[in-house]
C-alpha positions in Angstrom: 4.1 11.4 188.4 1.3 11.0 185.9 -1.8 9.3 187.2 -4.8 8.3 185.1 -8.3 7.3 186.2 -10.6 5.7 183.7 -14.4 5.7 184.0 -17.6 5.6 182.1 -17.8 2.0 181.0 -21.0 -0.1 181.2 -23.5 -2.3 179.4 -25.1 -0.9 176.2 -27.1 -2.4 173.3 -25.7 -2.6 169.9 -26.1 0.8 168.1 -25.9 2.7 171.4 -23.4 5.1 172.7 -21.1 5.5 175.7 -18.6 8.2 176.7 -15.4 7.2 178.5 -13.4 9.6 180.6 -9.8 9.6 181.5 -8.9 12.0 184.4 -5.3 12.8 184.4 -3.0 14.4 187.0 0.7 15.2 186.8 0.7 16.4 183.2 3.3 19.1 183.9 4.3 19.3 180.2 2.0 20.1 177.3 3.6 17.5 175.0 1.9 14.3 176.1 0.3 11.7 173.9 -2.9 10.3 175.4 -4.4 7.2 173.9 -7.2 4.7 174.5 -6.5 1.0 174.1 -8.8 -2.0 174.5 -8.3 -5.6 175.4 -10.3 -8.8 175.4 -9.2 -11.9 177.2 -6.5 -13.8 175.4 -5.6 -11.0 173.0 -3.1 -8.2 172.9 -4.1 -4.8 173.9 -5.3 -3.0 170.8 -4.9 0.7 169.9 -8.2 2.5 169.5 -7.5 6.3 169.4 -5.0 8.9 170.4 -4.7 12.6 170.9 -1.8 15.0 171.3 -2.4 16.9 174.5 -0.9 20.2 173.2 -2.2 20.5 169.7 -5.3 18.3 170.0 -4.5 16.3 166.8 -6.4 13.0 166.7 -5.7 9.6 165.4 -8.0 6.5 165.1 -7.8 2.8 164.4 -9.6 1.9 161.2 -12.1 -0.2 163.1 -13.5 2.7 165.0 -12.9 5.6 162.6 -16.2 7.5 161.9 -17.8 6.0 165.1 -15.5 7.1 167.9 -14.3 10.6 168.8 -11.4 11.3 171.1 -11.2 14.8 172.6 -9.6 16.6 175.5 -10.7 19.3 178.0 -7.6 20.9 179.3 -9.3 22.9 182.0 -10.4 19.5 183.6 -7.3 17.6 182.6 -9.6 15.0 181.1 -9.6 13.0 177.8 -12.9 11.6 176.5 -13.7 8.8 174.2 -17.2 9.2 172.7 -18.2 5.9 171.3 -21.2 5.8 168.9 -22.9 3.1 166.9 -21.4 0.5 169.2 -21.0 -3.1 168.0 -20.7 -6.3 170.0 -17.1 -6.6 168.8 -16.3 -3.3 170.7 -16.8 -5.3 173.9 -13.5 -5.0 175.9 -11.8 -3.5 178.8 -10.8 0.0 177.7 -7.6 1.6 179.1 -6.4 5.2 179.0 -2.6 5.6 178.5 -0.2 8.5 178.5 3.4 9.1 177.4 5.6 12.2 177.2 5.9 12.9 173.5 8.6 14.7 171.4 8.5 18.4 170.5 6.6 17.6 167.3 3.7 16.2 169.3 3.9 12.6 168.1 1.5 10.0 169.3 2.1 6.3 169.5 0.2 3.2 168.4 1.7 0.4 170.5 1.1 -0.3 174.2 4.9 -0.7 174.8 5.3 3.0 174.0 3.2 4.2 176.9 4.5 4.4 180.4 1.4 5.5 182.3 -1.9 3.6 182.4 -5.4 3.8 183.9 -7.0 0.9 185.7 -9.4 0.1 182.8 -13.1 0.3 182.4 -15.3 -2.5 181.1 -17.5 -1.9 178.0 -20.0 -4.5 177.1 -22.1 -4.3 174.0 -25.0 -6.7 173.7 -26.5 -7.8 170.4 
């Protein structure tokens, strides 16, 4: 059973940085897609970034490209989301998600595609 624990959220001023962590257990295969989503009240959960656990290929939403970096540290079974140049519109609860992928290492961009979720961590960016 895959278990994910998100951490690292907090309050930061616009232009600042935060690093989120997603500690994973139960990743018994190398071909998982790991993603970060975010959600504000009253809106759908939005894709932010994803990484293929095996190959390390990364994918980003246009709104965060060039500001956020997703990475993984296999030895610690942890995925990170480094968030730079934060904006007030980045304020949301951020969730880590995981899904067993296919043999080509595909990642997925919709929340319905992911079976495993962290508990979420709040990120608040003040103007």
